[in-house]
N, C-alpha and C positions, 0 to 999 in steps of 0.2 A: 364679370367684374362686380366689385362691391357697390353698395348704394352710392357712396361718395364718388367713386369713379364714374358712375353713370350720371350723376349730377354734373360733374365737371364736363363730361362729353356733351350733355344737353346744353350747358351754358355756352360752351365754345361754338356749338352748332348754331345757337340763337344769335351769337355775336357775329358770326361769319355768314349768317343767312344760308346755311347749307343743312343737309340732313345729318341726323345723329349717326346714322350708319356709316356715312362718309368719314365723319370724325373718328369713330371707333376704329375703322380700318386703317386710317392714317396713324393713329396712336399706336396700334399694334405693330405697324411697320417701323415706326420711330423707336419704339421700345426694343425691337429686335435688332436695332443698329443700322437700319437703312437711312441713307442721307436724303435730304430734300430733293436734290436733282434726280436721284435714282427713282424716288417715288413718283415725282412729277412726270418723268420720262417713260418709265417702264412699268409703273403700277397704276396707270390711269383707270384700268378696269376695276381694280380693287377699291380705289377711292372714288370711283364714278366721276372722274374728270376734275379733281381738285387741282388748281394751278399751283405753281411754285410760290406765288404771293400768298395764296390761301395757306399753304403748308408752312411757310415761314412764320406767319402770324399765329397759326395753330400751335406750332412748336413753342413759340414765345409765351403764349397764354397758358399752355399746358404746364410749363415750368413754373410760372407765377402762381397758378391756382393750386398746384401740388404743394408748393412752398407755403402758400397761405393755409392750406388744410393742415399741414404738418405743424405750423405755428399755432393754429387754433387748438390742436390737441394738447400741445405743451402748455398753453395758457389754461385750458380747462383743468388739466391735471394739477397745475400749480395752485389754482384757486380752490379746487376740491380738497387738496391736502391741507389748506388753511381752514377748512370747514366753513367757507364763506360763499360757496356756490349755491345761489338760489335758482329756482326754475326760471324766473324772469331774466336774470343775468345770463343763464345758460342759453336762453332763446336769443338774446341780443348778440351774444358771441356767435351763435350758429348763423345768425342773419347777416353778420358783418361780411361785406363783399369786397373789402380791400384791407391792406395791411395797416393803413393809417387808422381806420376805424377800430380795428382789432386791438391795436396798441393803446388807443384812447380808452377802451373799455378795461384793459388790463392795468392801466396806470395806478388806480387806487390799491391794487393788490400786488404790485411789483415790489420785490425787495428793494429797500432804499438805504441810502447812507443816513447817518444821524443828522437830521436837519434841525433848524431852529424850532419848527413846529413840533417835531418829535421830542426835543428837549423839554419844551413847554408841557407836552402831554405827560412826560415822565415826572414833571414837577406837580402834576395834579391840576393843571389849569384848564383841562378840556371841559369839565362841567361848567365853568364860568363862560367859556367860549360858546358852548351850546345854549346857555341861558340867554346871553346877549343876542344871539342870532334868532332864537325862537320867540323872544319877548322884547319887542322894541321899546316898550314903556319903561324898562329897567334903566336905572342910572348907572352907567359903566363904572364910574369912580366909586360909587357907594358899594356896588357888587364886588369890585376889586378889593376894597377895604375889608369887606366881610370875609373874602378869601384869606386875606392876610391874618385876620383875627382868628380864623378857624385852624390855621396851620399848627401842626404839632412838631414840625421840624423846620429848620432853616434851609432853603434852597438857594444856593449861590446864584446871583443874577436876577432873582425875583423877590427882592426885599422891599419894594415900594410899589405904589399904585401904578406909576408909569410903566415899569418893567413888566408887571403882571398883565396889564392891558396889551402891551406889545406882544407878549407871549400868546395871549388869546387871539390877537390879530394874525399872528403867524400861523396858528392852528387853522383858522378859518380860511386864510389865503391859500394854504396848501390844499385844503379840502376843495375849495372852489376850482383850483387848477387841475383837479383830478376828475372833474365832471365832464364825461365824454360828450354829452349833448351840448354843453356850453362850449367846449372846444370846437365842435363842429360848427356852431353858429358863428363863433369868432373867426374861424378859418374862412368860412364862406363870406363873411362881411369884409374881411381884409382883402381877399382876392377880388372882390367886386369893386371896391372903391379906393383902395390904398395905392400910393405911388411909391416907386423906388427912387430915392434921391442919392445922388453921388456928389461928393465934395472932395477937393484936393486937400491932402494933409498939409496943414500949415507949415510953411518953410520949405516945402518940397516942390514949389511951382516950377522951378527951372529943371530939376531932374525929371519931373513928370510931364514934360512938354508933349510927349507922344500921346498923352491922355488928356490933352487940353479940352477936347470936346466934352469931357465929363467932369470938369472942374466945378461947374454949377449946373447939374443936370437933374431933371425930375421927369419921370415918365410913369404912366399907368402900369401897374404891376402886371395885369393880365394881358397886356399888348406889347410887351418888350420883345423885339425880334432877337433871335438867338445870337447873332453876331455882336449886337450891342451888349447883351447880357454877358457874354464871354469876355468882351473887352473890359467891362467894368470889374468883373471878377478878377481878371488878370491884374488890373490896376490895384485892386485891393490886396491881392496876394503879394504883389511886389512892394507894398507899403506906401503907395502913392495916393490911393483913394480911400475914402470912408463911405461905406454904404449903409443906408438906413431905410427902413420901411416906414413911411409916413401915413398913418391911418386917416388923418384929416388934412389933406393937402390944401384944401380951400379955406381952412380956418387958421389964421396966423396965431391967434391967442384965444383960448377958451378955458373956462373954469373946469370943465370935464370933457374928456374925449368921448367920441361916439362909441369906442370900445368899452370904456368904463360904464357908459349909460346902458350898453347892451348887457353887460354883466349884471348890473343892478336890476334891469328889467327881467332877465332870465331867472334871477333868484327872488323876484318880487319883493325887493327890499325898499324901494322908493326912498332911498337914503339921500338922493340929490334933490328931492322935493318933499321933505318930510312934513308930516302933520304935527300939530302942537304937542301931542302926547308921545311923540317918537323921540324920547330922550337919548336913545342909542344911535341916532342918525349920524352924528359926526364920527362916532367910532366905526360904524359900518361903512361910511363913505371912505374913511381913511383905509379901511381894510380892503375895500374894492380897489382903491388906487394901488395899494401894496400888491394885491394879487395881479393886477395888470402889469405894473412896472417890473416887479421882481420875478414873476412867474410866466404869465401868458405872453407878454411882449417879447421876452427873451427866447422862450421855447418856440413860439410861432415864427418869429423872425428867422431863427436858425433853420427851422423846418422848411419855411417857404423859400428861403434863399437856396437851400439844398435842392428843393423841388424845381426851382427856376433853373438852377445849374444843370440838373439832370435833363430837363426839357430842352434846354439850349444845346446840350451835348447831343441828345438824340437827333435834333434837327440838323446840327452840323455834321454828324455822322451820316445822316440820310443824304445830305448834299454830297459828301465825300463819295458815298456809294453810287449815287446816280452819275456823278462825273466820271468815276472810274469805269462804270458799265459802258458809258458812251465812248470812252477812250478805247476800252478793250474790244468793243463791238464795231469799231470803225471799219469801213469796208477795206479789205486788203487789196493791195495793188496786184498781187498775184505772183506767180513763179516767173520772175523776169530778172535778168542780170541787172544788179543795182549798185550804184556808187553812193556810198555814204560820206557826207562832208560835215565834219564837226568843226564849226567856225571858231576862229581864234584870231586875235590881233597880234600882240607881241610874240606869242609862242607859236604862231602859225596855225594853218588849218590842217586837221588830220583827215586823211583820205583812206577809205577802205572799199574794195570792190568785192561783192559776193555773187556767186552764181545763182541760178534759178532756185536751187535748193537751200540757199543760205550759206553754202560753203565758201570760206574765205579764199580769194584768188590773188589779191594784190593790196599792198599798203604803201603809203608814202606820206610825206608832209610837205606842204607848200606854204610860201610866205608872201601872199599878194598884198598884204596891208602893211601899214606903218609899224615899226620903223624900217623894215627891209624894203617894202614897196616893189616886190618882184612880180608886178602885175602881168606883164606880157609872158614872162617865163612860166608863170602859174597857168595861164590859159593854154599855152602849148603843152604843158605837162598833162593837163586834164583832157585835152583833145586827143593826145596820143593814147592815154589810158582808155578812153571811151572807144576809140577805134580798135585798139588791140583786143579788148575784151567784149566788144560789141555791146556796150552798156545801153540799156533801154530806159532806165530810170535813174534820176539823181535826187537823192534825199538830202535836204539841207536842214541841219539842226537849227532850232529857233533861239539859240543862246546869243551871247555877246558876239557881235560882228555878223549876225545873220543877214541883215539887209545888204551889207557890203558884199558878202559872199554870194547872195542871190544875184546881184548885179554881175559878179564875176561869171557865174554859171550861165547867165543869159548870153554873155559874149562867147562863152564856150559853145553853146548850142547853135549860135549864129554861124559857127564855122562849118556846120553840116548843111549840105544841100543835096538835091537829087543827083548831082553829078558824082558824089562820093560813093554812091551805091549803098549807103547806110542811112537808115531813118534817123531823124533827129531825136536825141534822148528827151524825155519829158522830165521837168523838174517839179519838185513839191517840197514845201516847208513842213518839217516834221517836229513834233514836240520832243525835246530831248530830256524831259523830266525823268529823273531816275537813272539816266545813262551813266552818270558818274558813279552812282551807287553800284550799278551792275558791273562797271569796269573794275572796281576794287573788290568785288565779291568773290567768295570761294568758288562759286559756280564758274565765273568767268576765268578765274585762275586755272581751273581744271581744264576748261575748254581751250584756252589760249595761254599755256604756261610760258611761252617764249615771246609773247606779244606785249609791247609796252601798254601800260594802263590807259594812256590817253588814246591810243589807236583802238583799243577795245570799244571805246565809246562810239567811234565812227562805224564800227561793225554793227553795233546795236542800232544805230540810227538807220542804217541801210536795211537791216532786217525788219525793223518795226514798220517800215513802209510796205515791205512785202507782205507781212502778216503781223499786225499789231498785237493780236492776242498771243500768238506763239512766242513772241519776243518779250512782251511786258510781263508775262506770267513768270519770268525768271527773276523778277524784281519784287522785293517786299512791297506790298501794295501801299504801305504808308510812305514809302520813299518816292512814290510817283508824284506826290504833291498836287492833289487835285481838289483841295479844299482849304478852308481857313481855320485858324486856331487849332491846328493839329495837336499841339502839345498841351492844350488846355482841356482836352476831353479825356475820358477814360480810355487808356491805351488798350486794355484788354477788350473792351467793348468795340473800340474802333477796329482792332485787329480781327475780331470775330466777324464784324459786319463786312469788312473788305475781303476777308477770306471767303465769305459766303458769296460775294459778288463774283470773285474770280472763279469759284467752283461752279456757280450757275452759268457763267459765260462759256467756260470750257465745255461743260456738259450740254449746253444748248447747241453748240457748234459741232462738237465731236472732234476726234483726233484721228490722224493717220498713223497707225501703229508702226508703220515702216519708217517714218521720218520724224515722228514727234520726239522732242527732247525729254530728258528725264524730268525736268521741271514741269513740263506740260503733263506728262503721264501721272505725276504725283497728285495732280488735281482731279484725276478721274477716280473719285472715291465713291464706290457704290455702298459699301458697308464699312462702318467704323470699327 
C-alpha cells in the first residue's frame, strides 16, 4: 500500500483501539467486495476477531478518510496552479484531519463569484484597506480623500469618501471571513455557549399549533436532543417556525457581541477599546461588525444548523436501527400451527391459519364488533377453526380493535379444556407494523395472487409470530415504522442503515435453504 493508505490504516486502528494488521486485512476484504456480515462471520481468522460493530465503523471511517484525502489532493492542485502554495500552507493542509478544516484553509483560494470586496479591489481600493488595517493612526476619511485625489479614472460607485470607505470595509470583511484559524475559534465559541432559539412565524399561530412547544423556545446548542432538533427543523421547513442561533443568550442588549469581540481580539485590533491615537478605531469596529453580520454569522449559522441536522439524523437513524434489530431478533414462537387475527371494527376481523411451515390453510372474516355485533357467532367460528386445524397459537394484531379482539380470543380459548383432548391455544399480541405494506406489495401478490389484500395482512401477522425475522424481511425496513421523524432524515442514509441491520440479523441467525423465502435468501449476501 502507499504511504497515505498506511496512514489511513494506522489512524483507523488507533481510533478503534485495534491492530493495524487487523484493519489492513479488513480493508483488503472490503475492497474485494466482501460484506461486513461475511467478514465478521467467516473471516475472523483474517481480521483476528474484529466484530461486526468494529467492521461497520471501520468501513464508514475508511470511506470518509479516503474522500478526505481525495479532496486534499484536489485542493493542493488548485492552489498550486494559482502559484500560491507555500510550504506552511501545504503543511496545514496536510495536517487537516476533517473536511471542515480543509475547506476553511481552501476558502481564500477558492474560485468566487464577483463580490462587493472583489469589485472594490478591481477599483484599486485594496491599498487603502491595507493601510487602514496596518496603521491604526491613519485618519480613514483623510486617506479616502487622498485615494479620490490620486485617481486617474472614474469608478462608478466609488465617487465619494463614504463609498470608498465602504469598499475598503468590504475588502477587509471578506479577508477576515477567510481566516481559517478565526473560523475555528468562532465555531468553537458558538458551539460552547450559543443557544438555538425558535419562534413562531407571526400570523401563523393557529396553523402551527402542532409546534406550539417551540413558539418561544431557547436551548443550548450543544445539548439539543435529536427529536427536538428534527421537530424544529420540520417546523421551519413547513414555514411555521423561525430558527436563529443566539451567540449571547444571557445578554439582552450589548454594544458588541462576544463574537465581534473575539474577532477583534484575534486580529489584535483593539477597536472596541481604542487608544487616543487610534483614529481608525470606528472604521475597524464597523468593519468587524460587518464581517460578523454579513459573513461569519450567516455562514456559521448555516453550517452549524446543517451539522445539527446531520447529528440529529444520525441519532434518529441509530434509534431506528436499534428498534428494528430488536424487532427482527425477537424470539420466534417456532414451527406451530398459528391463527393470525387482523382486528377490525366496521370491516370485521380477518382470519388466516397457517401450518407449522407457514403454508396457508384457511381464511375467513368474522364480525364480532359494532355495528354487526356477531360476538357469539364469531366465537363459534374461531373455536371450530382451531379444532379443525389443531391451532396451537393465536396471533392478534395490535391495530384498531386489538383490545376487543383480545377479549374475544380469551373467550375462545376458554372453550377448550382437558375433556376436548386438545390443548388450549396460546394467544399473543403481535405488532402489525408494515403488514398493510406487505399486503399490497409485489411480493405478496406473487405469493397469494388470488387472496384479498386484507386477508394477506392476517397471514403476515400469523407468520411473524412463528418467525419474526423470516416474515419481516419481506417488508421494506422503512415501512415497519420503528422510529420517529422517518421522513425528516436522509432517506438514502436511513435505507442503508436499515438494510445493514436486516443483513446483519439474517446472517447472524442463518437460513434454512430448504424453506427460506426468496426475500430471505436475497439478504444472504457474501460478496457484492
